[in-house]
matplotlib code that plots the C-alpha trace (Angstrom):
import matplotlib.pyplot as plt

x = [0.0, 1.8, 0.3, 0.3, -0.1, -2.0, -4.0, -3.7, -3.1, -2.8, -1.3, -1.4, -2.7, -5.9, -8.1, -7.5, -3.5, -1.9, -0.1, -3.9, -4.7, -8.5, -9.4, -7.9, -7.0, -5.0, -3.4, -2.8, -1.2, 1.6, 1.9, 3.3, 5.1, 6.9, 7.3, 6.7, 5.4, 4.0, 0.4, 1.6, 3.5, 7.2, 10.4, 11.1, 9.0, 6.1, 6.8, 3.3, 0.1, -1.0, 1.0, -0.9, -4.5, -7.0, -6.8, -10.4, -11.3, -9.7, -11.9, -15.1, -16.4, -17.0, -15.0, -14.9, -12.5, -11.2, -7.9, -8.7, -11.3, -8.7, -6.4, -9.3, -10.0, -6.1, -5.5, -8.0, -7.5, -4.2, -2.1, 0.2, 0.8, -0.1, 0.7, 3.3, 6.1, 7.9, 9.3, 6.8, 3.9, 1.7, 2.5, 2.6, 4.9, 4.6, 4.6, 7.5, 9.5, 8.4, 10.8, 13.4, 12.2, 11.2, 15.5, 16.5, 14.4, 14.1, 18.5, 17.5, 15.6, 12.2, 10.6, 10.9, 15.0, 14.8, 13.6, 15.7, 19.0, 17.3, 16.8, 13.1, 11.6, 8.9, 6.1, 6.6, 7.0, 3.8, 2.4, 3.3, 2.3, -1.2, -0.5, 0.4, -3.3, -5.0, -4.3, -5.9, -6.9, -8.9, -6.7, -8.7, -8.9, -5.0, -4.2, -6.6, -5.3, -1.3, -2.6, -2.0, -4.3, -5.6, -3.5, -1.9, 1.1, 2.0, 2.6, 0.6, 0.4, 4.0, 5.4, 2.7, 4.3, 7.7, 6.2, 4.9, 8.1, 10.2, 8.0, 7.0, 3.0, 1.0, -2.6, -5.0, -8.4, -10.1, -13.5, -16.3, -16.7, -19.6, -21.4, -22.7, -25.8, -23.4, -24.2, -21.8, -20.9, -18.5, -15.7, -13.7, -10.6, -7.4, -7.2, -3.9, -2.1, 1.5, 2.9, 3.4, -0.3, -1.3, 1.3, 3.4, 6.4, 8.6, 7.5, 8.0, 11.1, 12.4, 15.6, 16.9, 19.1, 21.1, 22.9, 20.2, 22.7, 22.1, 18.6, 18.7, 21.5, 18.8, 16.3, 18.5, 19.5, 15.4, 15.2, 17.7, 16.6, 12.9, 13.1, 16.9, 16.0, 16.3, 19.4, 21.3, 19.7, 16.5, 16.5, 18.1, 15.2, 13.1, 15.3, 15.3]
y = [-0.4, 3.6, 7.0, 9.2, 12.7, 11.9, 9.0, 5.4, 3.0, -0.8, -2.9, -6.4, -8.5, -9.3, -12.3, -14.6, -14.1, -17.6, -15.6, -14.3, -16.2, -16.4, -17.4, -17.2, -21.2, -20.2, -17.5, -20.0, -22.2, -19.5, -18.1, -22.4, -22.4, -19.0, -19.3, -15.7, -12.8, -9.2, -8.4, -4.9, -4.0, -3.0, -2.5, -5.8, -6.5, -9.1, -9.8, -9.4, -10.7, -7.3, -7.8, -11.7, -10.2, -8.1, -4.2, -3.3, -6.6, -5.1, -3.3, -4.8, -6.2, -9.6, -12.1, -14.6, -12.4, -9.2, -9.5, -7.3, -9.8, -12.6, -11.6, -12.0, -15.7, -16.2, -15.1, -17.1, -20.7, -21.3, -22.0, -19.5, -16.3, -12.9, -9.9, -7.1, -8.8, -6.7, -3.2, -2.7, -3.6, -6.5, -9.9, -13.6, -16.4, -20.0, -22.7, -23.7, -20.3, -18.8, -20.8, -19.3, -15.6, -16.6, -17.6, -14.8, -11.4, -13.1, -13.7, -16.8, -15.0, -16.1, -12.9, -13.7, -14.3, -10.8, -8.8, -10.6, -9.5, -5.7, -6.2, -5.1, -2.3, -2.0, -1.2, -4.6, -6.3, -4.9, -5.7, -9.2, -9.9, -10.1, -13.3, -14.7, -14.7, -15.2, -16.4, -14.1, -10.3, -8.3, -5.1, -2.8, -5.0, -5.4, -1.7, -1.5, -4.0, -3.0, 0.4, 2.2, 5.4, 7.9, 8.7, 5.3, 4.6, 6.1, 4.5, 1.0, 0.6, 1.1, -1.2, -4.0, -3.4, -3.9, -7.2, -8.4, -7.6, -9.8, -12.2, -12.6, -11.9, -12.3, -11.8, -14.7, -13.4, -10.2, -9.9, -7.7, -6.1, -6.8, -5.3, -5.6, -7.8, -9.9, -8.1, -7.2, -4.2, -2.3, -3.0, -6.3, -5.7, -7.7, -10.5, -10.8, -14.2, -15.4, -17.7, -20.5, -20.3, -21.1, -23.5, -24.9, -23.8, -26.5, -25.9, -21.9, -22.1, -25.3, -23.5, -22.4, -24.9, -22.8, -19.6, -16.6, -15.6, -19.5, -18.8, -15.4, -16.5, -19.4, -16.8, -14.9, -17.8, -18.5, -15.1, -14.6, -18.1, -16.7, -12.8, -12.8, -9.2, -8.6, -6.4, -7.7, -4.6, -5.4, -9.2, -7.6, -5.2, -8.9, -10.3, -7.6]
z = [0.0, -1.2, -0.8, -3.9, -4.0, -0.7, -2.1, -0.6, -3.4, -3.4, -5.5, -6.5, -9.3, -11.4, -10.4, -13.1, -12.6, -12.2, -8.4, -7.6, -3.9, -4.0, -0.7, 2.6, 2.4, -0.4, 1.7, 5.0, 2.0, 0.5, 3.5, 5.2, 1.9, 1.7, 5.9, 6.4, 4.8, 5.4, 4.8, 2.8, 0.4, 1.2, -0.3, -1.5, -4.5, -4.2, -0.8, 0.6, 1.1, -0.9, -4.1, -4.3, -4.3, -6.0, -5.2, -5.8, -3.1, 0.2, 2.6, 0.5, 3.3, 1.5, 4.2, 0.8, -1.0, 1.6, 2.0, 5.4, 6.4, 5.7, 8.3, 10.6, 10.0, 9.2, 12.9, 14.5, 12.8, 14.9, 11.6, 11.6, 13.9, 12.8, 14.7, 14.6, 13.0, 10.4, 10.8, 13.4, 10.6, 10.5, 9.0, 9.4, 9.9, 9.6, 12.5, 10.9, 10.8, 13.9, 16.2, 14.1, 14.2, 18.3, 18.7, 16.9, 17.7, 21.9, 21.5, 23.1, 26.0, 27.9, 28.6, 32.4, 31.8, 29.5, 32.9, 35.3, 32.7, 33.2, 28.7, 29.1, 30.3, 33.6, 30.4, 28.6, 32.3, 33.0, 29.7, 30.5, 33.9, 32.7, 30.3, 33.8, 34.9, 31.4, 28.5, 25.9, 26.4, 24.6, 23.7, 25.6, 28.8, 28.0, 28.4, 31.5, 33.5, 32.7, 33.7, 30.9, 29.9, 31.4, 34.2, 34.1, 32.2, 28.5, 25.5, 25.3, 21.5, 21.2, 24.1, 22.8, 19.4, 20.7, 22.2, 18.9, 17.2, 19.9, 19.6, 23.0, 21.8, 19.1, 17.6, 18.4, 17.3, 16.1, 18.2, 19.4, 22.9, 25.1, 26.9, 30.3, 28.7, 27.2, 23.6, 21.0, 20.0, 17.7, 15.4, 16.0, 18.2, 18.1, 21.1, 22.1, 23.1, 23.9, 21.2, 23.8, 25.1, 21.1, 20.4, 22.9, 25.0, 23.0, 19.5, 20.3, 21.6, 19.8, 18.3, 21.5, 21.4, 18.5, 18.5, 18.1, 15.3, 13.4, 13.7, 12.0, 9.2, 8.4, 7.7, 6.2, 3.7, 3.1, 1.7, -0.1, -1.9, -2.1, -3.0, -4.7, -5.7, -1.8, -0.6, 2.3, 4.6, 3.2, 4.8, 7.4, 8.6, 8.1, 10.7, 13.3]

ax = plt.figure().add_subplot(projection="3d")
ax.plot(x, y, z, "-o")
ax.set_aspect("equal")
plt.show()
């Protein structure tokens, strides 16, 4: 997605293009095949869901063909991880490649160890402590429980984004909130969870036995193989 003279432009393909993804299932299969994928167009040509879909269908509201709706379905499916994983922007990581990103991004640290070694911020700690009690939390609930908002801590969105970038959190689902009567209302909002709560500690940390730099090197090699046009600096941005 680009901005030209104040107008947002979506990039993509025609419906009958051989590279076009027609359903969310096609998208999941492609993500699992390529390993990891940003949601929107970026500096690396072809490296996004946007560029594999029909531009006119974005935000049309039809979940059969709308890639914006697909991201909710894909997150809910549990088949791949979804969150702000790439340069603080949204994207997907397959379960095969999630352990590589977790090891490289976390530098081999579970969050508690990161905090103990004074490598995590107090704001990050306030948020992650909430998941010691709850397996999942609506964005608004997490903000309140962690003490952010009016009269409290600042920088909630940035802190949650940083935790996603480090793979300590991901988006499990998008759901409408419920009022006191239990009735749904408003737009669907993000529901956050730890990857370990979704796919198990053993899977997420399965590359901890290797040096984080080796995990990063594996991601870089895979990128060079799948996207040979990507520069060294572009690949470095994807990893870190």
